C-alpha positions in Angstrom: -3.0 -42.7 7.8 -0.4 -40.9 5.7 -3.1 -39.6 3.4 -5.1 -38.0 6.3 -1.9 -36.4 7.6 -1.1 -35.1 4.1 -4.6 -33.7 3.6 -4.5 -31.9 7.0 -1.0 -30.5 6.3 -2.1 -29.2 2.9 -5.3 -27.7 4.4 -3.3 -25.9 7.0 -0.8 -24.7 4.5 -3.6 -23.4 2.2 -5.1 -21.5 5.1 -1.8 -19.9 5.9 -1.3 -18.9 2.3 -4.8 -17.5 2.1 -4.5 -15.5 5.3 -1.1 -14.1 4.5 -2.2 -13.0 1.0 -4.7 -10.7 2.7 -2.2 -9.0 4.9 0.2 -6.3 4.0 3.7 -5.6 5.2 2.1 -3.5 8.1 -1.3 -4.6 9.3 -4.1 -2.2 8.2 -1.8 -0.2 5.9 -1.5 -0.7 2.2 1.8 -1.8 0.6 1.4 0.5 -2.4 -0.1 3.9 -3.0 -0.8 5.5 -6.4 -1.2 9.3 -6.4 -0.9 12.1 -8.8 2.1 14.4 -8.4 1.6 18.0 -9.3 5.1 19.2 -10.4 5.2 23.0 -9.9 7.7 23.4 -12.7 5.3 21.5 -14.9 8.2 19.6 -16.4 7.2 16.2 -15.3 3.7 15.8 -13.7 2.7 12.2 -13.1 -0.9 11.1 -13.2 -0.1 7.7 -11.5 3.0 7.9 -9.4 3.7 4.8 -7.3 4.8 4.9 -3.7 5.9 1.8 -1.8 5.8 1.1 1.9 9.2 2.1 3.3 9.0 1.8 7.1 7.1 2.2 10.3 7.7 5.5 12.2 8.1 5.7 16.0 4.7 7.3 16.4 3.0 4.4 14.6 2.7 6.0 11.2 3.9 4.4 8.0 6.3 6.0 5.5 6.0 5.6 1.7 8.6 6.4 -0.9 8.9 6.1 -4.7 11.6 4.3 -6.5 12.8 7.4 -8.2 15.0 10.2 -6.9 11.9 12.4 -6.5 11.8 13.7 -2.9 8.0 13.3 -2.6 7.1 11.3 0.5 3.8 10.1 1.9 3.0 9.3 5.5 -0.1 7.5 6.8 -0.5 8.6 10.4 -1.2 6.2 13.2 -4.9 7.1 12.9 -5.0 6.2 9.2 -4.9 9.7 7.7 -2.7 10.4 4.6 -0.3 13.3 4.8 1.0 14.2 1.4 1.0 18.0 0.8 1.6 18.1 -2.9 -0.6 15.1 -3.8 -4.1 16.6 -3.8 -5.8 13.3 -4.8 -4.4 11.5 -1.7 -3.7 14.2 0.9 -6.0 14.1 3.9 -7.8 11.0 2.9 -8.2 7.8 4.8 -6.8 4.4 3.8 -10.4 3.2 3.2 -11.0 6.1 0.8 -7.8 5.4 -1.1 -8.7 1.7 -1.4 -12.2 2.7 -2.6 -10.7 5.0 -5.2 -8.3 2.3 -6.4 -5.2 4.2 -5.1 -4.2 1.8 -2.3 -3.1 -1.9 -2.8 -1.4 -4.7 -1.1 1.4 -6.7 -2.8 -1.0 -9.6 -3.0 -3.4 -7.5 -5.1 -2.8 -7.2 -8.8 -2.8 -3.6 -10.1 -5.1 -3.2 -13.1 -4.2 -1.3 -16.3 -6.4 1.7 -17.0 
């Protein structure tokens, strides 16, 4: 009896872990974006600049920020379109396009080295 209950409990726990590992902080939106930043001063351009999910906006969009003091922000609108004016490789794309290009990840996904 106890063995059956333990097996059922472990199975349910495993399903919960598996399903939660597929979900991001905000459903349907990546937790991490990687975009190139074109620095107009050309002092410090970044080929792979990392932005983390920061918050949900009142209009349903999601805001992303870097961990640096750089003022570059990314917004994914409620319809899934990226708004990032000075990030040409991300601006105007959809979440699906960014995922296909290897520029959008969830915390449960390991980022690969180039």
